[in-house]
All heavy atoms as a GROMACS GRO file, in nm:
protein
  552
    1MET      N    1   1.651  -2.254  -5.965
    1MET     CA    2   1.788  -2.216  -5.954
    1MET      C    3   1.871  -2.326  -5.886
    1MET      O    4   1.978  -2.362  -5.934
    1MET     CB    5   1.800  -2.086  -5.874
    1MET     CG    6   1.937  -2.035  -5.864
    1MET     SD    7   1.930  -1.869  -5.789
    1MET     CE    8   2.087  -1.859  -5.719
    2ALA      N    9   1.820  -2.382  -5.776
    2ALA     CA   10   1.893  -2.486  -5.705
    2ALA      C   11   1.905  -2.610  -5.793
    2ALA      O   12   2.011  -2.672  -5.801
    2ALA     CB   13   1.824  -2.521  -5.574
    3ARG      N   14   1.798  -2.645  -5.863
    3ARG     CA   15   1.800  -2.762  -5.949
    3ARG      C   16   1.906  -2.745  -6.060
    3ARG      O   17   1.985  -2.836  -6.086
    3ARG     CB   18   1.660  -2.786  -6.008
    3ARG     CG   19   1.656  -2.904  -6.104
    3ARG     CD   20   1.517  -2.923  -6.162
    3ARG     NE   21   1.468  -2.812  -6.239
    3ARG     CZ   22   1.510  -2.782  -6.365
    3ARG    NH1   23   1.602  -2.857  -6.424
    3ARG    NH2   24   1.460  -2.679  -6.430
    4ALA      N   25   1.907  -2.631  -6.120
    4ALA     CA   26   2.003  -2.603  -6.227
    4ALA      C   27   2.145  -2.602  -6.173
    4ALA      O   28   2.236  -2.649  -6.242
    4ALA     CB   29   1.970  -2.469  -6.293
    5ALA      N   30   2.165  -2.552  -6.053
    5ALA     CA   31   2.299  -2.544  -5.997
    5ALA      C   32   2.363  -2.681  -5.977
    5ALA      O   33   2.483  -2.695  -5.989
    5ALA     CB   34   2.295  -2.470  -5.864
    6VAL      N   35   2.280  -2.781  -5.950
    6VAL     CA   36   2.336  -2.914  -5.932
    6VAL      C   37   2.307  -3.002  -6.056
    6VAL      O   38   2.326  -3.124  -6.054
    6VAL     CB   39   2.282  -2.984  -5.804
    6VAL    CG1   40   2.334  -2.914  -5.680
    6VAL    CG2   41   2.132  -2.990  -5.802
    7ARG      N   42   2.269  -2.938  -6.163
    7ARG     CA   43   2.253  -2.998  -6.295
    7ARG      C   44   2.159  -3.118  -6.296
    7ARG      O   45   2.190  -3.227  -6.347
    7ARG     CB   46   2.388  -3.035  -6.352
    7ARG     CG   47   2.473  -2.915  -6.375
    7ARG     CD   48   2.603  -2.945  -6.437
    7ARG     NE   49   2.672  -2.816  -6.457
    7ARG     CZ   50   2.792  -2.807  -6.509
    7ARG    NH1   51   2.856  -2.911  -6.546
    7ARG    NH2   52   2.846  -2.686  -6.524
    8LEU      N   53   2.042  -3.095  -6.233
    8LEU     CA   54   1.937  -3.197  -6.238
    8LEU      C   55   1.827  -3.153  -6.332
    8LEU      O   56   1.789  -3.037  -6.336
    8LEU     CB   57   1.872  -3.213  -6.098
    8LEU     CG   58   1.952  -3.284  -5.989
    8LEU    CD1   59   1.877  -3.275  -5.857
    8LEU    CD2   60   1.973  -3.428  -6.028
    9GLY      N   61   1.778  -3.245  -6.413
    9GLY     CA   62   1.665  -3.215  -6.498
    9GLY      C   63   1.539  -3.222  -6.416
    9GLY      O   64   1.534  -3.276  -6.304
   10VAL      N   65   1.432  -3.166  -6.472
   10VAL     CA   66   1.301  -3.166  -6.402
   10VAL      C   67   1.257  -3.307  -6.372
   10VAL      O   68   1.216  -3.338  -6.260
   10VAL     CB   69   1.195  -3.093  -6.488
   10VAL    CG1   70   1.058  -3.109  -6.425
   10VAL    CG2   71   1.231  -2.946  -6.502
   11ARG      N   72   1.266  -3.394  -6.469
   11ARG     CA   73   1.220  -3.531  -6.451
   11ARG      C   74   1.310  -3.606  -6.349
   11ARG      O   75   1.261  -3.687  -6.270
   11ARG     CB   76   1.216  -3.607  -6.583
   11ARG     CG   77   1.105  -3.557  -6.673
   11ARG     CD   78   1.105  -3.632  -6.808
   11ARG     NE   79   1.009  -3.574  -6.900
   11ARG     CZ   80   0.881  -3.614  -6.910
   11ARG    NH1   81   0.838  -3.713  -6.833
   11ARG    NH2   82   0.801  -3.557  -6.996
   12GLU      N   83   1.440  -3.582  -6.354
   12GLU     CA   84   1.530  -3.647  -6.262
   12GLU      C   85   1.501  -3.605  -6.118
   12GLU      O   86   1.494  -3.688  -6.029
   12GLU     CB   87   1.675  -3.612  -6.300
   12GLU     CG   88   1.780  -3.687  -6.218
   12GLU     CD   89   1.920  -3.653  -6.262
   12GLU    OE1   90   1.942  -3.557  -6.342
   12GLU    OE2   91   2.010  -3.720  -6.211
   13LEU      N   92   1.486  -3.475  -6.095
   13LEU     CA   93   1.456  -3.428  -5.960
   13LEU      C   94   1.320  -3.482  -5.913
   13LEU      O   95   1.309  -3.529  -5.800
   13LEU     CB   96   1.453  -3.274  -5.957
   13LEU     CG   97   1.407  -3.214  -5.824
   13LEU    CD1   98   1.497  -3.255  -5.708
   13LEU    CD2   99   1.400  -3.062  -5.835
   14ALA      N  100   1.222  -3.479  -6.001
   14ALA     CA  101   1.091  -3.532  -5.965
   14ALA      C  102   1.099  -3.678  -5.924
   14ALA      O  103   1.041  -3.718  -5.821
   14ALA     CB  104   0.995  -3.513  -6.081
   15ALA      N  105   1.171  -3.758  -6.001
   15ALA     CA  106   1.184  -3.901  -5.968
   15ALA      C  107   1.252  -3.923  -5.835
   15ALA      O  108   1.208  -4.004  -5.754
   15ALA     CB  109   1.261  -3.970  -6.078
   16GLU      N  110   1.358  -3.846  -5.810
   16GLU     CA  111   1.431  -3.859  -5.684
   16GLU      C  112   1.347  -3.815  -5.565
   16GLU      O  113   1.364  -3.870  -5.456
   16GLU     CB  114   1.562  -3.782  -5.688
   16GLU     CG  115   1.662  -3.847  -5.781
   16GLU     CD  116   1.801  -3.784  -5.774
   16GLU    OE1  117   1.836  -3.727  -5.668
   16GLU    OE2  118   1.874  -3.792  -5.877
   17ALA      N  119   1.259  -3.718  -5.588
   17ALA     CA  120   1.176  -3.667  -5.478
   17ALA      C  121   1.047  -3.746  -5.464
   17ALA      O  122   0.974  -3.733  -5.364
   17ALA     CB  123   1.144  -3.520  -5.502
   18GLY      N  124   1.014  -3.826  -5.565
   18GLY     CA  125   0.890  -3.904  -5.559
   18GLY      C  126   0.767  -3.820  -5.589
   18GLY      O  127   0.659  -3.846  -5.536
   19VAL      N  128   0.782  -3.719  -5.671
   19VAL     CA  129   0.670  -3.635  -5.711
   19VAL      C  130   0.664  -3.638  -5.865
   19VAL      O  131   0.757  -3.680  -5.931
   19VAL     CB  132   0.681  -3.489  -5.660
   19VAL    CG1  133   0.690  -3.485  -5.509
   19VAL    CG2  134   0.801  -3.417  -5.722
   20SER      N  135   0.554  -3.589  -5.919
   20SER     CA  136   0.545  -3.588  -6.066
   20SER      C  137   0.627  -3.474  -6.125
   20SER      O  138   0.650  -3.373  -6.060
   20SER     CB  139   0.399  -3.574  -6.110
   20SER     OG  140   0.353  -3.442  -6.088
   21PHE      N  141   0.674  -3.496  -6.248
   21PHE     CA  142   0.752  -3.389  -6.313
   21PHE      C  143   0.666  -3.267  -6.336
   21PHE      O  144   0.716  -3.154  -6.337
   21PHE     CB  145   0.821  -3.437  -6.440
   21PHE     CG  146   0.730  -3.447  -6.560
   21PHE    CD1  147   0.717  -3.338  -6.645
   21PHE    CD2  148   0.660  -3.562  -6.588
   21PHE    CE1  149   0.634  -3.349  -6.756
   21PHE    CE2  150   0.578  -3.573  -6.695
   21PHE     CZ  151   0.563  -3.463  -6.779
   22THR      N  152   0.535  -3.283  -6.354
   22THR     CA  153   0.447  -3.168  -6.372
   22THR      C  154   0.441  -3.083  -6.246
   22THR      O  155   0.427  -2.962  -6.250
   22THR     CB  156   0.306  -3.206  -6.419
   22THR    OG1  157   0.252  -3.301  -6.328
   22THR    CG2  158   0.310  -3.267  -6.557
   23THR      N  159   0.454  -3.148  -6.128
   23THR     CA  160   0.456  -3.075  -6.001
   23THR      C  161   0.575  -2.980  -6.000
   23THR      O  162   0.562  -2.861  -5.966
   23THR     CB  163   0.462  -3.170  -5.880
   23THR    OG1  164   0.341  -3.249  -5.878
   23THR    CG2  165   0.478  -3.096  -5.750
   24VAL      N  166   0.692  -3.029  -6.038
   24VAL     CA  167   0.814  -2.949  -6.040
   24VAL      C  168   0.800  -2.839  -6.143
   24VAL      O  169   0.827  -2.720  -6.117
   24VAL     CB  170   0.938  -3.035  -6.066
   24VAL    CG1  171   1.063  -2.947  -6.077
   24VAL    CG2  172   0.955  -3.140  -5.959
   25SER      N  173   0.759  -2.876  -6.262
   25SER     CA  174   0.748  -2.782  -6.372
   25SER      C  175   0.650  -2.668  -6.341
   25SER      O  176   0.681  -2.551  -6.363
   25SER     CB  177   0.706  -2.854  -6.500
   25SER     OG  178   0.695  -2.765  -6.606
   26ARG      N  179   0.532  -2.704  -6.290
   26ARG     CA  180   0.431  -2.600  -6.260
   26ARG      C  181   0.479  -2.508  -6.149
   26ARG      O  182   0.452  -2.389  -6.151
   26ARG     CB  183   0.297  -2.666  -6.228
   26ARG     CG  184   0.233  -2.731  -6.348
   26ARG     CD  185   0.100  -2.799  -6.316
   26ARG     NE  186   0.001  -2.705  -6.272
   26ARG     CZ  187  -0.072  -2.623  -6.349
   26ARG    NH1  188  -0.050  -2.624  -6.478
   26ARG    NH2  189  -0.161  -2.542  -6.298
   27PHE      N  190   0.550  -2.564  -6.049
   27PHE     CA  191   0.604  -2.479  -5.942
   27PHE      C  192   0.709  -2.384  -5.996
   27PHE      O  193   0.708  -2.264  -5.965
   27PHE     CB  194   0.661  -2.564  -5.831
   27PHE     CG  195   0.729  -2.486  -5.724
   27PHE    CD1  196   0.654  -2.407  -5.638
   27PHE    CD2  197   0.865  -2.487  -5.709
   27PHE    CE1  198   0.716  -2.329  -5.540
   27PHE    CE2  199   0.928  -2.412  -5.612
   27PHE     CZ  200   0.852  -2.334  -5.527
   28GLU      N  201   0.801  -2.434  -6.078
   28GLU     CA  202   0.909  -2.353  -6.130
   28GLU      C  203   0.859  -2.240  -6.221
   28GLU      O  204   0.922  -2.135  -6.228
   28GLU     CB  205   1.012  -2.438  -6.203
   28GLU     CG  206   1.095  -2.522  -6.110
   28GLU     CD  207   1.206  -2.596  -6.181
   28GLU    OE1  208   1.207  -2.600  -6.309
   28GLU    OE2  209   1.291  -2.654  -6.113
   29THR      N  210   0.750  -2.263  -6.291
   29THR     CA  211   0.697  -2.162  -6.379
   29THR      C  212   0.595  -2.073  -6.312
   29THR      O  213   0.540  -1.982  -6.373
   29THR     CB  214   0.633  -2.227  -6.505
   29THR    OG1  215   0.528  -2.314  -6.464
   29THR    CG2  216   0.736  -2.300  -6.588
   30GLY      N  217   0.570  -2.098  -6.184
   30GLY     CA  218   0.476  -2.014  -6.108
   30GLY      C  219   0.331  -2.042  -6.134
   30GLY      O  220   0.244  -1.965  -6.094
   31LYS      N  221   0.302  -2.156  -6.198
   31LYS     CA  222   0.162  -2.189  -6.230
   31LYS      C  223   0.088  -2.252  -6.112
   31LYS      O  224  -0.035  -2.257  -6.115
   31LYS     CB  225   0.156  -2.281  -6.350
   31LYS     CG  226   0.202  -2.211  -6.479
   31LYS     CD  227   0.195  -2.302  -6.598
   31LYS     CE  228   0.240  -2.228  -6.722
   31LYS     NZ  229   0.249  -2.316  -6.837
   32SER      N  230   0.161  -2.299  -6.011
   32SER     CA  231   0.096  -2.352  -5.891
   32SER      C  232   0.196  -2.354  -5.779
   32SER      O  233   0.317  -2.346  -5.799
   32SER     CB  234   0.039  -2.493  -5.918
   32SER     OG  235   0.140  -2.587  -5.929
   33GLY      N  236   0.144  -2.372  -5.661
   33GLY     CA  237   0.228  -2.384  -5.542
   33GLY      C  238   0.257  -2.530  -5.516
   33GLY      O  239   0.230  -2.616  -5.601
   34LEU      N  240   0.311  -2.560  -5.398
   34LEU     CA  241   0.343  -2.694  -5.360
   34LEU      C  242   0.272  -2.731  -5.232
   34LEU      O  243   0.260  -2.646  -5.141
   34LEU     CB  244   0.495  -2.710  -5.338
   34LEU     CG  245   0.586  -2.701  -5.455
   34LEU    CD1  246   0.733  -2.702  -5.408
   34LEU    CD2  247   0.563  -2.813  -5.553
   35GLN      N  248   0.232  -2.856  -5.222
   35GLN     CA  249   0.188  -2.907  -5.094
   35GLN      C  250   0.310  -2.920  -5.006
   35GLN      O  251   0.424  -2.938  -5.056
   35GLN     CB  252   0.120  -3.043  -5.111
   35GLN     CG  253  -0.010  -3.039  -5.182
   35GLN     CD  254  -0.076  -3.175  -5.188
   35GLN    OE1  255  -0.024  -3.274  -5.143
   35GLN    NE2  256  -0.194  -3.178  -5.246
   36HIS      N  257   0.292  -2.909  -4.875
   36HIS     CA  258   0.405  -2.916  -4.783
   36HIS      C  259   0.484  -3.044  -4.802
   36HIS      O  260   0.610  -3.040  -4.805
   36HIS     CB  261   0.355  -2.906  -4.637
   36HIS     CG  262   0.466  -2.908  -4.538
   36HIS    ND1  263   0.549  -2.803  -4.517
   36HIS    CD2  264   0.505  -3.007  -4.453
   36HIS    CE1  265   0.640  -2.835  -4.424
   36HIS    NE2  266   0.614  -2.956  -4.385
   37SER      N  267   0.417  -3.156  -4.820
   37SER     CA  268   0.490  -3.283  -4.837
   37SER      C  269   0.576  -3.284  -4.964
   37SER      O  270   0.686  -3.336  -4.965
   37SER     CB  271   0.392  -3.402  -4.837
   37SER     OG  272   0.297  -3.387  -4.945
   38SER      N  273   0.525  -3.225  -5.070
   38SER     CA  274   0.602  -3.217  -5.195
   38SER      C  275   0.723  -3.124  -5.180
   38SER      O  276   0.832  -3.157  -5.225
   38SER     CB  277   0.515  -3.166  -5.312
   38SER     OG  278   0.413  -3.256  -5.340
   39ALA      N  279   0.703  -3.012  -5.113
   39ALA     CA  280   0.815  -2.918  -5.090
   39ALA      C  281   0.922  -2.985  -5.006
   39ALA      O  282   1.041  -2.969  -5.036
   39ALA     CB  283   0.761  -2.793  -5.019
   40GLU      N  284   0.884  -3.058  -4.904
   40GLU     CA  285   0.985  -3.126  -4.820
   40GLU      C  286   1.058  -3.234  -4.896
   40GLU      O  287   1.177  -3.252  -4.882
   40GLU     CB  288   0.919  -3.184  -4.693
   40GLU     CG  289   0.876  -3.080  -4.593
   40GLU     CD  290   0.996  -3.000  -4.543
   40GLU    OE1  291   1.097  -3.061  -4.503
   40GLU    OE2  292   0.988  -2.875  -4.541
   41ALA      N  293   0.986  -3.309  -4.982
   41ALA     CA  294   1.049  -3.412  -5.063
   41ALA      C  295   1.150  -3.353  -5.161
   41ALA      O  296   1.260  -3.405  -5.179
   41ALA     CB  297   0.943  -3.493  -5.138
   42LEU      N  298   1.113  -3.241  -5.221
   42LEU     CA  299   1.203  -3.173  -5.314
   42LEU      C  300   1.327  -3.120  -5.240
   42LEU      O  301   1.439  -3.129  -5.287
   42LEU     CB  302   1.133  -3.060  -5.389
   42LEU     CG  303   1.029  -3.107  -5.492
   42LEU    CD1  304   0.942  -2.993  -5.537
   42LEU    CD2  305   1.099  -3.172  -5.611
   43ARG      N  306   1.302  -3.066  -5.123
   43ARG     CA  307   1.412  -3.012  -5.043
   43ARG      C  308   1.512  -3.122  -5.008
   43ARG      O  309   1.633  -3.108  -5.022
   43ARG     CB  310   1.360  -2.946  -4.917
   43ARG     CG  311   1.471  -2.888  -4.830
   43ARG     CD  312   1.416  -2.822  -4.704
   43ARG     NE  313   1.526  -2.768  -4.627
   43ARG     CZ  314   1.526  -2.646  -4.572
   43ARG    NH1  315   1.420  -2.570  -4.586
   43ARG    NH2  316   1.626  -2.606  -4.501
   44ARG      N  317   1.460  -3.238  -4.963
   44ARG     CA  318   1.548  -3.352  -4.928
   44ARG      C  319   1.626  -3.398  -5.049
   44ARG      O  320   1.746  -3.428  -5.036
   44ARG     CB  321   1.467  -3.465  -4.869
   44ARG     CG  322   1.421  -3.441  -4.724
   44ARG     CD  323   1.363  -3.567  -4.662
   44ARG     NE  324   1.248  -3.618  -4.734
   44ARG     CZ  325   1.122  -3.581  -4.717
   44ARG    NH1  326   1.093  -3.488  -4.628
   44ARG    NH2  327   1.025  -3.635  -4.788
   45ALA      N  328   1.562  -3.406  -5.165
   45ALA     CA  329   1.631  -3.452  -5.288
   45ALA      C  330   1.743  -3.352  -5.324
   45ALA      O  331   1.854  -3.397  -5.361
   45ALA     CB  332   1.531  -3.467  -5.401
   46LEU      N  333   1.713  -3.223  -5.315
   46LEU     CA  334   1.816  -3.123  -5.351
   46LEU      C  335   1.929  -3.124  -5.248
   46LEU      O  336   2.047  -3.114  -5.283
   46LEU     CB  337   1.752  -2.985  -5.362
   46LEU     CG  338   1.662  -2.966  -5.484
   46LEU    CD1  339   1.576  -2.842  -5.469
   46LEU    CD2  340   1.745  -2.959  -5.611
   47GLU      N  341   1.896  -3.137  -5.121
   47GLU     CA  342   2.002  -3.143  -5.017
   47GLU      C  343   2.090  -3.264  -5.037
   47GLU      O  344   2.210  -3.257  -5.007
   47GLU     CB  345   1.937  -3.141  -4.878
   47GLU     CG  346   1.880  -3.007  -4.841
   47GLU     CD  347   1.807  -3.004  -4.709
   47GLU    OE1  348   1.761  -3.111  -4.661
   47GLU    OE2  349   1.793  -2.895  -4.652
   48ALA      N  350   2.036  -3.373  -5.087
   48ALA     CA  351   2.115  -3.493  -5.109
   48ALA      C  352   2.220  -3.466  -5.219
   48ALA      O  353   2.322  -3.535  -5.226
   48ALA     CB  354   2.026  -3.611  -5.153
   49HIS      N  355   2.196  -3.366  -5.302
   49HIS     CA  356   2.290  -3.327  -5.407
   49HIS      C  357   2.380  -3.212  -5.363
   49HIS      O  358   2.454  -3.156  -5.443
   49HIS     CB  359   2.217  -3.288  -5.535
   49HIS     CG  360   2.167  -3.410  -5.609
   49HIS    ND1  361   2.242  -3.475  -5.702
   49HIS    CD2  362   2.050  -3.479  -5.601
   49HIS    CE1  363   2.173  -3.578  -5.749
   49HIS    NE2  364   2.056  -3.583  -5.689
   50GLY      N  365   2.372  -3.173  -5.235
   50GLY     CA  366   2.462  -3.071  -5.183
   50GLY      C  367   2.406  -2.933  -5.173
   50GLY      O  368   2.475  -2.838  -5.134
   51VAL      N  369   2.279  -2.913  -5.210
   51VAL     CA  370   2.217  -2.780  -5.197
   51VAL      C  371   2.194  -2.748  -5.051
   51VAL      O  372   2.152  -2.832  -4.973
   51VAL     CB  373   2.082  -2.778  -5.276
   51VAL    CG1  374   2.007  -2.645  -5.248
   51VAL    CG2  375   2.105  -2.798  -5.424
   52GLN      N  376   2.228  -2.628  -5.012
   52GLN     CA  377   2.203  -2.579  -4.876
   52GLN      C  378   2.095  -2.472  -4.883
   52GLN      O  379   2.107  -2.377  -4.962
   52GLN     CB  380   2.330  -2.515  -4.817
   52GLN     CG  381   2.440  -2.609  -4.787
   52GLN     CD  382   2.557  -2.533  -4.732
   52GLN    OE1  383   2.644  -2.488  -4.807
   52GLN    NE2  384   2.559  -2.515  -4.603
   53PHE      N  385   1.993  -2.485  -4.802
   53PHE     CA  386   1.890  -2.385  -4.790
   53PHE      C  387   1.921  -2.302  -4.667
   53PHE      O  388   1.927  -2.357  -4.556
   53PHE     CB  389   1.752  -2.449  -4.783
   53PHE     CG  390   1.710  -2.514  -4.909
   53PHE    CD1  391   1.741  -2.646  -4.934
   53PHE    CD2  392   1.644  -2.443  -5.008
   53PHE    CE1  393   1.704  -2.708  -5.051
   53PHE    CE2  394   1.607  -2.502  -5.126
   53PHE     CZ  395   1.636  -2.635  -5.152
   54LEU      N  396   1.947  -2.174  -4.684
   54LEU     CA  397   1.995  -2.089  -4.575
   54LEU      C  398   1.882  -2.005  -4.519
   54LEU      O  399   1.799  -1.951  -4.592
   54LEU     CB  400   2.106  -1.996  -4.624
   54LEU     CG  401   2.225  -2.064  -4.692
   54LEU    CD1  402   2.320  -1.959  -4.744
   54LEU    CD2  403   2.295  -2.158  -4.594
   55GLU      N  404   1.882  -1.994  -4.391
   55GLU     CA  405   1.793  -1.901  -4.322
   55GLU      C  406   1.863  -1.766  -4.315
   55GLU      O  407   1.984  -1.758  -4.334
   55GLU     CB  408   1.762  -1.949  -4.180
   55GLU     CG  409   1.692  -2.086  -4.173
   55GLU     CD  410   1.555  -2.087  -4.234
   55GLU    OE1  411   1.483  -1.984  -4.225
   55GLU    OE2  412   1.516  -2.188  -4.291
   56ASN      N  413   1.789  -1.661  -4.296
   56ASN     CA  414   1.846  -1.528  -4.292
   56ASN      C  415   1.964  -1.520  -4.194
   56ASN      O  416   1.952  -1.557  -4.080
   56ASN     CB  417   1.737  -1.427  -4.248
   56ASN     CG  418   1.780  -1.283  -4.273
   56ASN    OD1  419   1.868  -1.255  -4.355
   56ASN    ND2  420   1.722  -1.192  -4.198
   57GLY      N  421   2.077  -1.480  -4.246
   57GLY     CA  422   2.195  -1.463  -4.164
   57GLY      C  423   2.287  -1.584  -4.161
   57GLY      O  424   2.401  -1.573  -4.117
   58GLN      N  425   2.241  -1.700  -4.207
   58GLN     CA  426   2.327  -1.817  -4.209
   58GLN      C  427   2.434  -1.801  -4.317
   58GLN      O  428   2.412  -1.734  -4.417
   58GLN     CB  429   2.247  -1.945  -4.237
   58GLN     CG  430   2.177  -2.001  -4.120
   58GLN     CD  431   2.112  -2.133  -4.156
   58GLN    OE1  432   2.036  -2.140  -4.253
   58GLN    NE2  433   2.142  -2.236  -4.082
   59VAL      N  434   2.546  -1.868  -4.296
   59VAL     CA  435   2.657  -1.863  -4.390
   59VAL      C  436   2.669  -2.000  -4.453
   59VAL      O  437   2.664  -2.102  -4.384
   59VAL     CB  438   2.788  -1.823  -4.320
   59VAL    CG1  439   2.902  -1.824  -4.415
   59VAL    CG2  440   2.770  -1.686  -4.255
   60ALA      N  441   2.690  -2.003  -4.584
   60ALA     CA  442   2.704  -2.129  -4.655
   60ALA      C  443   2.833  -2.198  -4.618
   60ALA      O  444   2.932  -2.134  -4.581
   60ALA     CB  445   2.701  -2.104  -4.808
   61GLU      N  446   2.835  -2.328  -4.628
   61GLU     CA  447   2.949  -2.410  -4.598
   61GLU      C  448   3.044  -2.424  -4.717
   61GLU      O  449   3.151  -2.486  -4.706
   61GLU     CB  450   2.910  -2.545  -4.547
   61GLU     CG  451   2.836  -2.538  -4.413
   61GLU     CD  452   2.788  -2.678  -4.370
   61GLU    OE1  453   2.826  -2.778  -4.427
   61GLU    OE2  454   2.716  -2.682  -4.272
   62GLY      N  455   3.008  -2.372  -4.832
   62GLY     CA  456   3.094  -2.386  -4.950
   62GLY      C  457   3.062  -2.277  -5.050
   62GLY      O  458   2.992  -2.179  -5.019
   63SER      N  459   3.112  -2.293  -5.169
   63SER     CA  460   3.089  -2.194  -5.275
   63SER      C  461   2.943  -2.194  -5.316
   63SER      O  462   2.871  -2.292  -5.302
   63SER     CB  463   3.173  -2.229  -5.399
   63SER     OG  464   3.307  -2.235  -5.364
   64GLY      N  465   2.899  -2.084  -5.373
   64GLY     CA  466   2.763  -2.078  -5.422
   64GLY      C  467   2.713  -1.937  -5.435
   64GLY      O  468   2.790  -1.843  -5.429
   65VAL      N  469   2.581  -1.925  -5.448
   65VAL     CA  470   2.520  -1.795  -5.458
   65VAL      C  471   2.408  -1.784  -5.355
   65VAL      O  472   2.353  -1.887  -5.311
   65VAL     CB  473   2.460  -1.768  -5.596
   65VAL    CG1  474   2.569  -1.771  -5.702
   65VAL    CG2  475   2.352  -1.868  -5.630
   66ALA      N  476   2.378  -1.665  -5.318
   66ALA     CA  477   2.264  -1.635  -5.231
   66ALA      C  478   2.193  -1.516  -5.291
   66ALA      O  479   2.255  -1.429  -5.351
   66ALA     CB  480   2.312  -1.604  -5.090
   67ILE      N  481   2.064  -1.511  -5.272
   67ILE     CA  482   1.986  -1.402  -5.323
   67ILE      C  483   1.924  -1.330  -5.206
   67ILE      O  484   1.860  -1.392  -5.120
   67ILE     CB  485   1.875  -1.449  -5.419
   67ILE    CG1  486   1.941  -1.521  -5.538
   67ILE    CG2  487   1.791  -1.335  -5.466
   67ILE    CD1  488   1.844  -1.591  -5.628
   68ARG      N  489   1.942  -1.202  -5.196
   68ARG     CA  490   1.882  -1.125  -5.090
   68ARG      C  491   1.764  -1.049  -5.146
   68ARG      O  492   1.753  -1.029  -5.266
   68ARG     CB  493   1.981  -1.030  -5.027
   68ARG     CG  494   2.030  -0.920  -5.120
   68ARG     CD  495   2.120  -0.822  -5.047
   68ARG     NE  496   2.182  -0.731  -5.137
   68ARG     CZ  497   2.123  -0.622  -5.188
   68ARG    NH1  498   2.000  -0.593  -5.156
   68ARG    NH2  499   2.188  -0.542  -5.273
   69LYS      N  500   1.675  -1.007  -5.058
   69LYS     CA  501   1.562  -0.926  -5.101
   69LYS      C  502   1.614  -0.795  -5.152
   69LYS      O  503   1.703  -0.734  -5.090
   69LYS     CB  504   1.466  -0.900  -4.988
   69LYS     CG  505   1.388  -1.022  -4.945
   69LYS     CD  506   1.288  -0.986  -4.840
   69LYS     CE  507   1.209  -1.106  -4.797
   69LYS     NZ  508   1.108  -1.072  -4.696
   70PRO      N  509   1.566  -0.750  -5.268
   70PRO     CA  510   1.616  -0.622  -5.319
   70PRO      C  511   1.571  -0.508  -5.230
   70PRO      O  512   1.462  -0.507  -5.172
   70PRO     CB  513   1.552  -0.613  -5.458
   70PRO     CG  514   1.435  -0.704  -5.452
   70PRO     CD  515   1.466  -0.811  -5.353
   71ASN      N  516   1.657  -0.409  -5.220
   71ASN     CA  517   1.625  -0.287  -5.146
   71ASN      C  518   1.566  -0.190  -5.252
   71ASN      O  519   1.642  -0.138  -5.333
   71ASN     CB  520   1.749  -0.229  -5.079
   71ASN     CG  521   1.719  -0.107  -4.998
   71ASN    OD1  522   1.610  -0.048  -5.011
   71ASN    ND2  523   1.814  -0.069  -4.915
   72HIS      N  524   1.439  -0.173  -5.250
   72HIS     CA  525   1.375  -0.092  -5.355
   72HIS      C  526   1.414   0.055  -5.347
   72HIS      O  527   1.385   0.132  -5.437
   72HIS     CB  528   1.224  -0.113  -5.351
   72HIS     CG  529   1.184  -0.251  -5.389
   72HIS    ND1  530   1.197  -0.300  -5.514
   72HIS    CD2  531   1.136  -0.351  -5.311
   72HIS    CE1  532   1.155  -0.425  -5.517
   72HIS    NE2  533   1.118  -0.458  -5.397
   73GLY      N  534   1.485   0.092  -5.241
   73GLY     CA  535   1.533   0.230  -5.232
   73GLY      C  536   1.663   0.252  -5.307
   73GLY      O  537   1.705   0.363  -5.331
   74ASP      N  538   1.728   0.142  -5.349
   74ASP     CA  539   1.854   0.152  -5.424
   74ASP      C  540   1.823   0.192  -5.568
   74ASP      O  541   1.726   0.149  -5.627
   74ASP     CB  542   1.929   0.017  -5.428
   74ASP     CG  543   1.985  -0.022  -5.295
   74ASP    OD1  544   1.991   0.065  -5.205
   74ASP    OD2  545   2.020  -0.138  -5.278
   75THR      N  546   1.908   0.274  -5.624
   75THR     CA  547   1.891   0.309  -5.766
   75THR      C  548   2.021   0.296  -5.839
   75THR      O  549   2.125   0.289  -5.785
   75THR     CB  550   1.841   0.456  -5.784
   75THR    OG1  551   1.927   0.542  -5.710
   75THR    CG2  552   1.698   0.469  -5.737
   0.00000   0.00000   0.00000
């Protein structure tokens, strides 16, 4: 979602983060997790494009979307 929001391709993000494009692709499709170093590199690359990663309760500094945990009691 963050990659798409800043219009980066898988290969472009991977190159900027210094990881393989298969690392990004497998993570996005849920086929594997990420090593901590890869996750941090991807985060830095996305933040360089203006993506903000928010902790619970933080407010964004600009326009965008946030996803909250669904309340399974809602119908």
